[in-house]
TORNUMAR-216639 format. One record per residue (C-alpha): residue number from 0; residue in one letter; x negated, y, z negated. Coordinates in Angstrom, 3 decimals. Layout:
! residues N
BADO  seq  type        xx        yy        zz
BADO  NUM     a         X         Y         Z
...
! end
This chain:
! residues 365
BADO  seq  type        xx        yy        zz
BADO    0     m    -3.477   -26.908    43.398
BADO    1     p    -3.254   -24.223    40.653
BADO    2     q    -6.327   -22.059    40.175
BADO    3     a    -8.419   -22.855    37.057
BADO    4     v    -8.410   -20.143    34.444
BADO    5     a   -11.834   -19.262    33.044
BADO    6     e   -11.960   -18.588    29.307
BADO    7     s   -14.561   -15.863    29.812
BADO    8     a   -12.294   -14.029    32.276
BADO    9     l    -9.353   -14.334    29.906
BADO   10     l   -11.330   -12.973    26.936
BADO   11     a   -12.610   -10.112    29.086
BADO   12     a    -9.010    -9.214    29.933
BADO   13     l    -7.859    -9.464    26.324
BADO   14     k   -10.759    -7.241    25.291
BADO   15     t    -9.003    -4.338    27.015
BADO   16     v    -6.271    -4.434    24.351
BADO   17     v    -7.236    -2.160    21.477
BADO   18     d    -5.732    -2.344    17.988
BADO   19     p    -4.073     1.094    17.662
BADO   20     n    -4.717     1.120    13.908
BADO   21     t    -8.424     0.293    13.883
BADO   22     g    -9.508     1.515    17.313
BADO   23     q   -11.280    -1.813    17.872
BADO   24     d   -10.459    -4.333    20.571
BADO   25     l    -8.984    -7.577    19.261
BADO   26     v   -11.660    -9.827    20.751
BADO   27     s   -14.574    -7.967    19.146
BADO   28     a   -12.622    -7.862    15.873
BADO   29     r   -12.321   -11.682    16.062
BADO   30     a    -8.564   -11.390    15.716
BADO   31     i    -7.893   -13.775    18.628
BADO   32     k    -7.418   -17.299    17.252
BADO   33     n    -6.854   -20.792    18.680
BADO   34     l    -7.123   -19.905    22.360
BADO   35     r    -5.757   -22.738    24.529
BADO   36     i    -5.761   -22.965    28.308
BADO   37     e    -3.919   -25.720    30.193
BADO   38     e    -3.943   -25.022    33.903
BADO   39     g    -1.889   -21.829    34.222
BADO   40     d    -0.508   -21.904    30.674
BADO   41     v    -2.291   -19.773    28.089
BADO   42     a    -1.549   -19.686    24.354
BADO   43     f    -3.332   -17.973    21.484
BADO   44     g    -2.738   -16.363    18.130
BADO   45     v    -3.582   -12.956    16.748
BADO   46     e    -4.424   -12.581    13.077
BADO   47     l    -4.167    -9.117    11.538
BADO   48     g    -5.528    -8.291     8.097
BADO   49     y    -2.742    -5.838     7.329
BADO   50     p     1.064    -5.773     7.670
BADO   51     a     2.392    -4.179    10.866
BADO   52     k     5.563    -6.079    11.770
BADO   53     s     7.062    -3.054    13.523
BADO   54     q     4.131    -3.046    15.972
BADO   55     h     4.079    -6.766    16.799
BADO   56     a     6.401    -6.549    19.807
BADO   57     a     4.369    -3.800    21.502
BADO   58     l     1.094    -5.567    20.743
BADO   59     r     2.415    -8.877    22.095
BADO   60     k     3.627    -7.152    25.261
BADO   61     a     0.200    -5.557    25.833
BADO   62     l    -1.615    -8.876    25.307
BADO   63     v     0.693   -10.775    27.659
BADO   64     a     0.264    -8.100    30.337
BADO   65     a    -3.534    -8.212    29.955
BADO   66     a    -3.646   -12.020    30.159
BADO   67     r    -1.537   -12.027    33.318
BADO   68     t    -4.101    -9.895    35.141
BADO   69     v    -6.355   -12.963    35.207
BADO   70     p    -5.951   -15.022    38.405
BADO   71     g    -4.240   -18.344    37.805
BADO   72     v    -2.402   -17.354    34.610
BADO   73     s     1.334   -17.992    34.860
BADO   74     n     2.706   -18.414    31.331
BADO   75     v     1.418   -16.659    28.204
BADO   76     s     2.394   -17.433    24.616
BADO   77     v     1.218   -15.151    21.796
BADO   78     e     1.821   -15.688    18.084
BADO   79     i     1.007   -12.738    15.806
BADO   80     a     0.397   -13.425    12.125
BADO   81     t    -0.706   -11.412     9.109
BADO   82     r    -3.337   -12.685     6.692
BADO   83     i    -3.941   -10.346     3.775
BADO   84     t    -6.858   -11.204     1.505
BADO   85     s    -8.272    -9.892    -1.770
BADO   86     h   -10.784    -7.069    -1.448
BADO   87     a   -13.540    -5.719    -3.645
BADO   88     v   -12.714    -3.945    -6.913
BADO   89     q   -14.791    -2.269    -9.651
BADO   90     r   -17.810    -4.251   -10.741
BADO   91     g   -17.096    -6.585   -13.657
BADO   92     v   -13.284    -6.398   -13.482
BADO   93     q   -11.371    -9.636   -12.889
BADO   94     l    -8.556    -9.914   -10.349
BADO   95     l    -4.994   -10.222   -11.627
BADO   96     p    -3.370   -13.659   -11.259
BADO   97     g    -0.997   -13.694    -8.308
BADO   98     v    -2.109   -10.257    -7.053
BADO   99     k    -4.497    -9.763    -4.115
BADO  100     n    -4.890    -5.980    -4.072
BADO  101     v    -3.996    -3.255    -6.577
BADO  102     i    -3.465     0.342    -5.422
BADO  103     a    -3.212     3.250    -7.865
BADO  104     v    -0.929     6.116    -6.802
BADO  105     a    -1.987     9.136    -8.838
BADO  106     s    -1.633    12.891    -8.900
BADO  107     g    -3.417    14.326   -11.922
BADO  108     k    -0.267    16.404   -12.438
BADO  109     g     3.437    15.766   -12.903
BADO  110     g     6.164    17.103   -10.655
BADO  111     v     4.464    16.661    -7.287
BADO  112     g     6.528    13.679    -6.126
BADO  113     k     4.051    10.930    -7.016
BADO  114     s     6.694     8.386    -8.063
BADO  115     t     8.805     9.085    -4.984
BADO  116     t     5.738     8.632    -2.797
BADO  117     a     4.751     5.405    -4.592
BADO  118     v     8.172     3.794    -4.203
BADO  119     n     8.495     4.714    -0.535
BADO  120     l     4.990     3.449     0.251
BADO  121     a     5.790     0.167    -1.514
BADO  122     l     8.997    -0.194     0.476
BADO  123     a     7.159     0.702     3.690
BADO  124     l     4.552    -2.026     3.113
BADO  125     a     7.343    -4.513     2.390
BADO  126     a     9.197    -3.464     5.558
BADO  127     e     6.025    -4.193     7.541
BADO  128     g     5.952    -7.758     6.198
BADO  129     a     3.836    -7.640     3.032
BADO  130     s     4.654    -9.058    -0.392
BADO  131     v     4.715    -5.990    -2.646
BADO  132     g     5.181    -5.045    -6.287
BADO  133     i     5.363    -1.802    -8.274
BADO  134     l     4.152    -1.306   -11.829
BADO  135     d     5.627     1.807   -13.419
BADO  136     a     2.695     2.931   -15.583
BADO  137     d     4.348     6.134   -16.800
BADO  138     i     5.221     4.905   -20.289
BADO  139     y     6.632     8.270   -21.382
BADO  140     g     8.701     8.987   -18.276
BADO  141     p     9.512     5.784   -16.378
BADO  142     s    11.429     6.492   -13.172
BADO  143     q    11.070     3.383   -11.006
BADO  144     p    14.150     1.569   -12.393
BADO  145     m    16.383     4.433   -11.214
BADO  146     m    14.592     4.888    -7.909
BADO  147     m    14.704     1.160    -7.136
BADO  148     g    18.379     0.866    -8.113
BADO  149     l    17.634    -1.596   -10.929
BADO  150     s    19.075    -2.010   -14.417
BADO  151     g    19.236    -4.677   -17.088
BADO  152     r    16.511    -6.584   -18.894
BADO  153     p    13.838    -8.786   -17.300
BADO  154     e    13.868   -12.471   -18.224
BADO  155     s    11.173   -14.794   -19.545
BADO  156     e    11.191   -18.400   -18.368
BADO  157     d     8.406   -19.625   -20.650
BADO  158     g     8.638   -17.234   -23.597
BADO  159     k     5.183   -15.871   -22.772
BADO  160     t     5.435   -14.060   -19.456
BADO  161     i     8.054   -11.675   -18.064
BADO  162     q     9.709   -12.113   -14.686
BADO  163     p     9.605    -8.889   -12.636
BADO  164     m    12.894    -7.387   -11.525
BADO  165     e    13.407    -7.211    -7.760
BADO  166     n    15.282    -5.132    -5.210
BADO  167     y    14.791    -4.402    -1.497
BADO  168     g    12.225    -7.226    -1.449
BADO  169     v     9.901    -5.470    -3.914
BADO  170     q     8.995    -6.771    -7.392
BADO  171     v     9.176    -4.129   -10.145
BADO  172     m     8.059    -3.892   -13.758
BADO  173     s     8.596    -0.888   -16.015
BADO  174     i     8.929    -0.044   -19.707
BADO  175     g    12.197     1.527   -18.547
BADO  176     f    13.727    -1.962   -18.421
BADO  177     m    13.027    -2.425   -22.146
BADO  178     i    14.556     0.783   -23.487
BADO  179     e    17.745     2.805   -23.147
BADO  180     p    17.607     5.471   -20.411
BADO  181     d    17.778     8.352   -22.915
BADO  182     q    15.353     6.851   -25.441
BADO  183     a    12.118     8.810   -25.931
BADO  184     m     8.853     6.871   -26.209
BADO  185     i     7.291     8.629   -29.204
BADO  186     w     4.053     6.629   -29.137
BADO  187     r     0.449     7.637   -29.572
BADO  188     g    -2.065     6.815   -26.841
BADO  189     p    -3.377     3.452   -28.168
BADO  190     m     0.154     2.055   -28.618
BADO  191     a     1.225     3.186   -25.150
BADO  192     t    -1.959     1.747   -23.642
BADO  193     q    -1.355    -1.602   -25.358
BADO  194     a     2.242    -1.701   -24.103
BADO  195     l     1.091    -1.002   -20.557
BADO  196     d    -1.598    -3.686   -20.809
BADO  197     q     1.095    -6.206   -21.758
BADO  198     l     3.343    -5.137   -18.888
BADO  199     l     0.488    -5.545   -16.447
BADO  200     n    -0.966    -8.840   -17.663
BADO  201     n     2.160   -10.571   -18.992
BADO  202     t     4.248   -10.031   -15.868
BADO  203     a     4.544   -13.163   -13.723
BADO  204     w     3.850   -11.446   -10.411
BADO  205     r     4.761   -13.756    -7.532
BADO  206     e     1.905   -13.860    -5.008
BADO  207     l     1.627   -10.170    -4.185
BADO  208     d    -0.386    -8.837    -1.271
BADO  209     y    -0.245    -5.373    -2.847
BADO  210     l     0.642    -4.112    -6.307
BADO  211     l     1.176    -0.346    -6.387
BADO  212     i     0.699     1.274    -9.787
BADO  213     d     2.712     4.446   -10.277
BADO  214     m     0.152     6.177   -12.492
BADO  215     p     1.046     8.538   -15.343
BADO  216     p     0.191    12.200   -14.745
BADO  217     g    -3.099    13.555   -16.029
BADO  218     t    -6.413    11.916   -16.853
BADO  219     g    -5.695    10.945   -20.467
BADO  220     d    -5.952     7.661   -22.360
BADO  221     i    -3.562     5.614   -20.238
BADO  222     a    -4.850     6.797   -16.864
BADO  223     l    -8.481     6.344   -17.876
BADO  224     t    -7.886     2.893   -19.379
BADO  225     l    -6.056     1.762   -16.251
BADO  226     s    -8.793     2.987   -13.951
BADO  227     q   -11.447     1.163   -16.006
BADO  228     r    -9.706    -2.142   -16.804
BADO  229     v    -7.378    -2.806   -13.876
BADO  230     p    -8.934    -4.334   -10.722
BADO  231     l    -8.236    -1.430    -8.379
BADO  232     t    -8.847    -1.869    -4.670
BADO  233     g    -8.430     1.873    -4.260
BADO  234     a    -6.452     4.967    -5.201
BADO  235     i    -4.107     7.304    -3.343
BADO  236     i    -3.972    10.927    -4.515
BADO  237     v    -0.632    12.738    -4.159
BADO  238     t    -0.550    16.522    -4.283
BADO  239     t     1.409    19.517    -3.062
BADO  240     p    -0.392    22.274    -1.127
BADO  241     q    -0.168    24.549    -4.188
BADO  242     d    -3.490    25.626    -5.738
BADO  243     i    -2.362    24.654    -9.255
BADO  244     a    -1.451    21.136    -8.100
BADO  245     l    -4.712    20.821    -6.166
BADO  246     l    -6.690    21.805    -9.259
BADO  247     d    -5.315    18.808   -11.172
BADO  248     a    -5.391    16.475    -8.156
BADO  249     k    -9.134    17.103    -7.872
BADO  250     k    -9.571    16.065   -11.512
BADO  251     g    -7.687    12.840   -10.836
BADO  252     l    -9.855    12.172    -7.793
BADO  253     k   -13.029    12.752    -9.821
BADO  254     m   -11.825    10.364   -12.532
BADO  255     f   -11.520     7.518   -10.039
BADO  256     e   -14.878     8.316    -8.492
BADO  257     k   -16.594     8.171   -11.904
BADO  258     v   -15.294     4.661   -12.596
BADO  259     g   -16.132     3.362    -9.122
BADO  260     v   -12.649     3.269    -7.588
BADO  261     p   -12.643     4.288    -3.902
BADO  262     i   -10.194     6.950    -2.763
BADO  263     l    -8.022     5.606     0.049
BADO  264     g    -6.779     9.065     0.958
BADO  265     i    -4.641    12.078     0.099
BADO  266     v    -0.903    12.460     0.680
BADO  267     e     0.379    16.030     0.843
BADO  268     n     3.912    16.175    -0.520
BADO  269     m     6.440    19.042    -0.152
BADO  270     a     4.172    20.402     2.576
BADO  271     v     6.788    22.414     4.464
BADO  272     y    10.468    23.346     4.271
BADO  273     h    12.660    23.410     7.363
BADO  274     c    15.966    25.212     6.789
BADO  275     p    18.746    22.929     8.112
BADO  276     n    21.011    25.921     8.796
BADO  277     c    18.828    28.454    10.593
BADO  278     g    15.821    26.322    11.519
BADO  279     h    13.372    28.643     9.757
BADO  280     t    10.149    27.007     8.524
BADO  281     e     8.578    28.070     5.232
BADO  282     h     5.475    26.798     3.435
BADO  283     i     6.888    27.307    -0.042
BADO  284     f     3.913    25.808    -1.890
BADO  285     g     1.257    27.031     0.545
BADO  286     a    -0.099    25.499     3.725
BADO  287     d    -2.626    22.697     4.280
BADO  288     g    -3.951    22.596     0.714
BADO  289     g    -4.107    18.802     0.753
BADO  290     k    -5.817    18.821     4.143
BADO  291     r    -8.484    21.216     2.862
BADO  292     m    -9.000    19.092    -0.245
BADO  293     a    -9.458    15.974     1.894
BADO  294     a   -12.100    17.767     3.961
BADO  295     e   -13.830    19.110     0.853
BADO  296     y   -14.208    15.648    -0.697
BADO  297     s   -14.730    13.766     2.588
BADO  298     v   -11.702    11.504     2.121
BADO  299     d    -8.907    10.660     4.547
BADO  300     y    -5.893    12.899     4.916
BADO  301     l    -3.107    10.320     5.157
BADO  302     g    -0.219    12.623     6.068
BADO  303     a     2.289    15.226     4.945
BADO  304     l     5.879    14.886     3.736
BADO  305     p     8.359    17.756     3.947
BADO  306     l    10.282    19.365     1.105
BADO  307     t    13.773    18.161     1.890
BADO  308     l    17.004    17.475     0.018
BADO  309     s    17.443    13.987     1.454
BADO  310     i    14.247    12.573    -0.113
BADO  311     r    15.358    13.707    -3.572
BADO  312     e    18.980    12.561    -3.154
BADO  313     q    18.017     9.149    -1.818
BADO  314     a    15.508     8.491    -4.624
BADO  315     d    17.999     9.616    -7.286
BADO  316     s    20.666     7.305    -5.856
BADO  317     g    18.430     4.227    -6.053
BADO  318     r    18.048     3.971    -2.266
BADO  319     p    14.738     5.641    -1.361
BADO  320     t    14.262     7.061     2.114
BADO  321     v    12.560     3.996     3.634
BADO  322     v    15.645     1.859     2.912
BADO  323     a    18.291     4.595     3.146
BADO  324     d    17.169     5.859     6.557
BADO  325     p    14.639     3.283     7.830
BADO  326     d    14.623     4.579    11.402
BADO  327     g    14.380     8.270    10.497
BADO  328     a    11.386    10.577    10.961
BADO  329     i    10.554    10.755     7.242
BADO  330     a    10.593     6.970     6.851
BADO  331     a     8.304     6.776     9.889
BADO  332     t     5.840     9.074     8.112
BADO  333     y     5.864     6.913     4.978
BADO  334     k     5.318     3.810     7.125
BADO  335     a     2.431     5.466     8.968
BADO  336     v     0.788     6.409     5.651
BADO  337     a     1.323     2.901     4.254
BADO  338     r    -0.161     1.328     7.397
BADO  339     q    -3.251     3.547     7.173
BADO  340     v    -3.759     2.488     3.559
BADO  341     a    -3.364    -1.202     4.419
BADO  342     v    -5.807    -0.906     7.327
BADO  343     k    -8.390     0.838     5.138
BADO  344     i    -8.081    -1.963     2.588
BADO  345     a    -8.386    -4.634     5.292
BADO  346     l   -11.680    -3.102     6.426
BADO  347     k   -13.143    -3.174     2.904
BADO  348     a   -15.433    -5.947     1.685
BADO  349     k   -13.551    -9.076     0.652
BADO  350     d   -13.521   -10.392    -2.907
BADO  351     f   -14.526   -14.054    -3.037
BADO  352     s   -14.597   -14.418    -6.828
BADO  353     a   -11.369   -16.402    -6.902
BADO  354     k   -12.937   -19.054    -4.642
BADO  355     f   -15.818   -19.835    -6.972
BADO  356     p   -15.385   -22.167    -9.935
BADO  357     t   -16.097   -20.907   -13.416
BADO  358     i   -19.493   -22.174   -14.547
BADO  359     s   -20.180   -22.763   -18.212
BADO  360     v   -23.613   -23.550   -19.578
BADO  361     s   -24.062   -25.477   -22.800
BADO  362     k   -27.170   -26.605   -24.603
BADO  363     g   -28.056   -30.253   -24.324
BADO  364     t   -28.119   -32.359   -27.448
! end
């Protein structure tokens, strides 16, 4: 007669499996769902609050091995699923229809690789199983159409909203789709802000887990308006190690702090150059500037990207690194940064406003 499997013993065994991204065991995190025991057959699900498709196989293997240490267990079935929810934003700002979480990718300064970082992080989140979109908020210098390999004009099915363009499984909206590539946007701040507001609110985003906003450089009208009016779950600051870049990155960080947007972390771009011919390493823009800034402001240091020809060539060709070389070391860094961001968001307070009905009060007659 097969030995009975005790649920308590099984949960104790599963508790030895720790989520590598949160450092918490899956039982304590209440990630184990629908546990079923029928004689020696065990089945359960695991629900993660962030996308990590590339880690599912290893996690499943660890859970099966842990379950089989319990006497009487013969067969183990594990289903891993992702459930991404909406999380808290600035007080008084409404969530966007069809969008669960909005992430600003900012720099405070142009030329530090912010757009390249934004597009690769979006593609990394999509590769891990999330539904992702990018809003190109740089009205004066839109670059996402080129980087995402997209051209043409977006369509409108109802005459009121615009359908986002899509490539590599990521939805994209940019003023660059509305103008010729060499056309200059000679608009004053209020006009540019209004155009961006229309792009954001009139785009028919299709059930996004994450919308990344490629912010314009600086802390002017457009950046400030976005940070105040858009429901931001958090912001990522991109900088190079150079003191001049750090000076402006700190201003961008302070802007978000003043309007109540949490900083998800700092990405240090162009951190080091490795010569492909002689192997010499050179810190062209200085060393560890982003790491020092993260320590100074008590925010997370998400990672460093090298200064390398391939990142620039791949972005210019419309096939960013995460899709051009998905198994390479640089793509792995982007994916690690994206996973950290998603985990930080998953640990934030949830936003339940969408679940409550709108209440209107009228005077009785």
